[in-house]
C-alpha positions in Angstrom: -11.6 11.8 -11.7 -8.1 11.0 -12.7 -7.4 8.5 -15.5 -4.8 5.8 -15.3 -1.5 6.5 -17.1 -0.9 5.0 -20.5 1.0 2.0 -19.4 4.5 3.5 -19.1 4.4 3.2 -15.3 4.5 -0.4 -14.2 5.2 -0.6 -10.4 5.3 -4.4 -10.3 8.6 -4.3 -12.3 10.1 -2.1 -9.5 8.7 -4.3 -6.7 10.0 -7.5 -8.4 13.6 -6.3 -8.3 15.8 -8.3 -6.0 17.2 -5.4 -4.1 13.7 -4.1 -3.4 12.5 -7.5 -2.3 15.5 -7.7 0.1 14.6 -4.3 1.5 11.1 -5.4 2.3 12.3 -8.8 3.7 14.0 -6.9 6.6 10.7 -5.4 7.7 9.1 -7.7 10.4 6.9 -5.2 12.3 3.4 -3.9 12.4 2.7 -0.2 12.7 0.8 1.4 15.6 -2.1 1.9 13.2 -2.1 -1.8 12.3 -2.1 -2.7 16.0 -5.2 -0.6 16.4 -6.7 -2.2 13.2 -6.1 -5.7 14.5 -7.7 -4.8 17.9 -10.7 -3.2 16.3 -11.3 -6.1 13.9 -10.3 -8.9 16.3 -13.8 -10.5 16.2 -13.4 -10.9 12.4 -9.9 -12.3 12.7 -9.9 -14.7 15.7 -11.0 -18.1 14.5 -12.3 -16.5 11.3 -11.4 -16.4 7.6 -8.7 -13.8 6.8 -7.4 -12.6 3.4 -4.1 -10.6 3.5 -3.7 -8.7 0.3 -0.4 -7.2 -0.7 1.6 -9.3 1.7 5.0 -8.4 0.1 7.5 -10.7 1.8 5.1 -11.6 4.6 5.5 -8.8 7.1 1.9 -9.2 8.5 1.7 -13.0 8.5 2.8 -13.7 12.1 0.3 -11.2 13.4 -2.7 -12.7 11.6 -2.2 -16.3 10.5 -1.7 -18.0 13.9 -5.1 -16.7 15.1 -7.3 -17.2 12.0 -9.3 -20.3 11.3 -8.3 -19.9 7.6 -5.5 -17.5 6.4 -4.6 -16.8 2.8 -2.0 -14.3 1.8 -1.7 -12.9 -1.8 0.6 -10.5 -3.6 0.8 -9.4 -7.3 4.6 -9.6 -7.5 6.2 -13.0 -8.1 9.5 -12.5 -6.2 7.7 -11.0 -3.2 5.5 -14.1 -3.0 8.5 -16.4 -3.4 10.3 -14.6 -0.6 7.2 -14.9 1.7 6.9 -18.6 0.9 10.5 -19.2 1.9 10.1 -17.2 5.2 6.7 -18.7 6.0 6.6 -22.3 4.8 3.3 -24.1 5.1 1.2 -21.0 4.8 -1.3 -20.6 2.0 0.5 -17.8 0.0 -0.3 -17.1 -3.6 0.3 -14.7 -6.5 -2.9 -12.9 -7.2 -4.3 -9.6 -8.5 -6.6 -7.6 -6.2 -8.6 -6.5 -9.2 -9.5 -10.2 -9.9 -9.2 -12.3 -6.8 -9.3 -16.1 -7.3 -11.9 -16.7 -4.6 -15.6 -17.3 -4.4 -18.2 -14.8 -3.1 -18.3 -14.3 0.7 -15.3 -16.5 1.5 -13.7 -14.2 4.0 -14.6 -12.3 7.2 -11.6 -9.9 7.2 -9.4 -8.5 4.4 -6.3 -6.4 5.1 -4.5 -4.4 2.4 -1.5 -2.8 4.0 1.4 -0.5 3.2 -0.7 1.6 0.8 -0.8 -1.3 -1.7 -4.1 -0.1 -3.1 -2.4 3.1 -4.3 0.0 1.6 -6.8 -2.3 0.1 -9.5 -3.6 3.4 -10.7 -6.8 5.3 -10.0 -9.0 3.4 -12.5 -8.2 0.2 -10.7 -9.3 1.5 -7.3 -13.0 1.0 -7.8 -12.4 -2.5 -9.2 -10.4 -3.4 -6.1 -13.1 -2.0 -3.7 -15.7 -4.1 -5.6 -13.6 -7.2 -5.8 -12.7 -7.2 -2.1 -16.4 -6.6 -1.2 -17.3 -9.6 -3.4 -15.1 -12.0 -1.4 -16.2 -10.6 2.0 -19.1 -12.1 3.8 -21.9 -9.7 4.7 -20.7 -7.8 7.8 -17.1 -8.6 6.9 -14.4 -5.9 7.5 -12.0 -4.4 5.1 -9.0 -2.5 6.4 -6.4 -0.7 4.3 -4.0 2.2 4.3 -3.8 4.9 1.6 -1.8 8.1 0.9 -3.5 11.2 2.2 -3.8 14.0 -0.4 -4.5 16.5 2.4 -1.0 15.9 3.7 0.5 17.6 0.7 1.0 21.3 0.3 0.3 23.1 -3.0 1.4 22.2 -5.7 0.1 18.7 -5.3 2.5 17.3 -7.9 6.1 16.4 -7.0 9.3 18.3 -8.0 12.7 16.6 -8.2 14.8 17.3 -5.2 18.0 15.2 -4.9 18.9 13.8 -1.5 22.1 15.1 -0.1 24.2 12.2 1.3 25.4 12.5 4.9 29.1 12.6 5.3 31.0 10.8 8.0 34.4 11.3 9.7 35.8 8.6 7.6 37.0 9.8 4.1 36.4 6.4 2.6 32.9 6.1 4.0 32.1 9.6 2.8 33.4 8.8 -0.7 31.2 5.7 -0.8 28.1 7.7 0.3 28.8 10.4 -2.2 29.2 7.9 -5.0 25.9 6.2 -4.0 24.2 9.5 -3.6 25.2 10.6 -7.1 24.1 7.2 -8.6 20.7 7.6 -6.8 20.3 11.2 -8.0 21.0 10.1 -11.6 18.4 7.3 -11.3 16.0 9.6 -9.6 16.3 12.3 -12.2 15.8 9.9 -15.1 12.7 8.4 -13.4 11.4 11.9 -12.7 11.8 12.9 -16.3 10.0 9.7 -17.3 7.0 10.0 -15.0 6.6 13.8 -14.4 4.4 14.2 -17.5 2.1 11.5 -16.2 1.3 13.2 -12.9 -2.4 14.1 -12.7 -4.3 16.1 -10.1 -8.0 15.6 -9.8 -10.8 16.5 -7.4 -10.0 14.6 -4.2 -7.7 12.1 -6.0 -4.3 12.5 -7.6 -1.8 10.1 -9.3 1.7 11.5 -8.6 5.3 10.7 -7.7 6.4 11.1 -4.1 10.1 10.5 -4.5 10.1 6.9 -3.1 12.5 4.4 -4.6 14.3 7.1 -6.5 11.1 8.5 -8.0 10.6 5.0 -9.4 6.8 4.8 -9.3 3.5 6.7 -9.2 1.1 6.6 -6.3 -2.5 7.5 -5.7 -3.3 10.1 -3.1 -6.9 10.7 -1.9 -8.6 13.0 0.5 -10.5 11.4 3.4 -13.7 12.9 2.0 -13.2 11.4 -1.4 -12.4 7.9 0.0 -15.4 7.9 2.3 -17.6 8.6 -0.8 -15.9 5.9 -2.8 -16.4 3.3 -0.1 -20.1 4.3 0.3 -20.6 3.9 -3.5 -18.9 0.5 -3.4 -21.2 -0.8 -0.7 -19.3 -0.2 2.5 -19.9 1.6 5.8 -16.9 3.3 7.2 -16.3 2.2 10.8 -13.1 4.3 11.5 -10.3 6.3 9.9 -7.0 6.2 11.7 -3.8 8.1 11.5 -0.3 6.4 11.5 -0.2 6.5 15.3 -3.5 4.6 15.6 -5.6 7.5 16.7 -8.9 8.5 15.1 -8.0 10.9 12.3 -9.6 14.3 12.1 -11.7 15.1 9.0 -8.9 17.1 7.4 -6.0 15.3 9.0 -2.7 16.1 7.5 -1.2 12.7 8.3 0.8 11.3 5.4 -1.2 8.0 5.5 -4.7 7.1 6.6 -6.1 3.6 7.6 -9.7 2.9 6.8 -11.8 0.3 8.4 -15.0 -0.4 6.5 -17.8 -3.0 6.9 -19.4 -4.7 3.9 -23.1 -3.9 3.6 
């Protein structure tokens, strides 16, 4: 088992930045895997009670809320929730922590936790989120979520700093701007890398590592499919399906970057 870092890595500070919120605001789609998830879980969504965890700025709201009898969306990050409320007025959208959800037992028939949101709170929080989501699900309720796949990474499992080379254009001015931005990004990335690199931890089936996203600005959990199946069983779920990003059933040792789990509450 991997222990959580000592508090130096706080991803909510990154997600709360205005430029990051703006980036996520432009995303209005669902992925092929999410289309399959919605189809597989439709009987628990249509005219049912839906909890959407980690909504960000509300990307998934139009694909769930109009069809549910009751829809609630939550996110841990204040500026993300504020953006979602502006974009989707009238919806029940709240700031909440998936480790301690402000709902009663068995209130929902379906819970979605998308965009690998479960991976950013640290490995010690993962069992707490599994348990808390199970608590708010009714018996037979479905939990669907995506997670980083540790089997997608070659050895070594930890991340090394590799600056991104900016693409030049035919315009000297545009090229100069891209180079300047690239240098600034590389400097931020290297500083973040030096800060977080000592915190990277590799365990048996679960690791807490950087992957270069947002200029190496946060840590992420990566798990093997085998590890996550065991964790879900321990938490009181039966795994219904594991999907790759294209929405196909994932092989046992799939090397897809992300995996979507669909699990039923026992």
